[in-house]
N, C-alpha and C positions, 0 to 999 in steps of 0.2 A: 112507419112511424117517422115523423120529421124530427131532425136534430136541431137544437138551438144552441147558439153560442153567443156570449156577450163579449163584444169587442169595444172597449171604451164605453160610450154612452149608447151605442147602437146594438141591437140584437139582430143577428143574421139567422135566417132560417135556411137549412140545407135540405133538399129532398132526400128521401131514403135511397140508399144504394141498392140497386137491383142486381141480383146475381145474373150472369149471362145465361141465356137459354142454351143448354148443351145437348138438346135432344137431337138424335140422329135422323128422326123421321117425323113427319107431320102427324099430330095427334087429332083424333076425332072424338068429340064428346059423346059418350055412350053411358048406358047403365045396364050392364049385363052381369048375370050371375057367374061366379067363378068358384071352382073347387080347387084345392091344392093338397098335395101329399108330399111326403119326404121323397127325395130323388132315389133313394135306395130301396123303397118299398112301395107297394101299390095301396097301402092303407090310407084311407081318407083321414086327413088331419084337420082341415078347416074349410071355411068358405067365406065369401065376401062378395063385393060388387066392384067391377072395373068401372071407373068413372071417366077415364080417358084411355084411348087405345091407339096404338100405332103398330107398325111392323116390328119395331125394335123394343117395345115395352108398353107399360100401362101404369096408371095410378090405381092402386087397389085400396079399398076401404074394407077393413075386417076387424072384428073383435078379437081375433086370435093374434097373439104377439108374434111378430116375425122379426127376428134379430137382423140387423144390418150385416150383410155378408153371407147370410144363410142361403142355401140352394133348395129349390122346390121344383116339382112338376106342377104345371098349371093346366086346368081344363076350363076353357072358355065356352059357356053355354050360349051359342049364337042362335037367336030365335028362328032363323030361316032354315036351319039344318037339323037333321035328325040326331046327329051325334055331336058331342063337344069337340072343339078344336083343341088338340093336345100340343102344348108347348113343353117339349121334353126336358128342358132345364131352364130355370130362371134364377136370377139372383136379386136379393133385396139390396138396393143401393141407397135408399133414403127412407127415413121413418120420422113421422111427426104425428104424435097422438095415435089415432087408429088409421092413418093414411100412410101408404107405403109406395115408394117408387120402385117399380119392378123392371128389370132389364131382361129381355129374352136372349138367352145364350144359344140354345140349340132348338131349331125348328126344322122339321123335315120339309122337303120341297112341296109335298102334297098339302101339308097343313099350312104352309106359308101361302100357297095359292088360295086356299079357302079363306084365310085371314085377309089377304089382299082383296078378294072379291067382296067380302063383308065391308071392309073399310071404304072401298071405292063407292059402294052402294050407299053408304051413310055419310059420305063427305058432302058438305054443302058449300055454297058460295062464301059464307062468312068464315068457315074453317079455312078455305083456301086463301082468303085475303089477309088473314091474321098471322100467317106463318111464313116460313121460308118458301122459296119457289119449289115446285114439285119437279119441274123439268128444266133442262138446259139444252139449248140448241147450238149447233155449230154453224156460224154464219160464214159462208164461203163466198160471199159477194165481193169481198175485198180481194184485189189481185195480189196484194202483198202476202198476206197470210190469214188463215181462218182464225176467228176468235169466238168466244162463247157469249151467248146472250141468254139471260134468264127470262122466262115468261112471267108476266105480272100475275 
């Protein structure tokens, strides 16, 4: 939404202020089924759809109310695999209507590898160009000292 302010006889229009993107990893747009349960039990609590996914979190759409700060176990139903990827502990960090920002806190090395494989397979050129660089190289061609270069 654009803000308007009257100064004298002129009206100035200010663009909306965007919050900085604080994501730790590049997100991949997906639509995969998710189940979640309380971290202290294996009882199924609810389900939803992950709309964005990264190594460090996802955007989850669910009819089940997830309070900010609550902890859950998350099961990502990845189509190419026979069993879901288990994220052993997640935290709800943002809520807006039925959409939630989910942070992955504890993932085993095996499950992280499965998740990375899925993400790399579904990453496309537009995903790569719209986000932060995925790799940084050390340039040692300078005799004075090496410096970092980001790949476009």
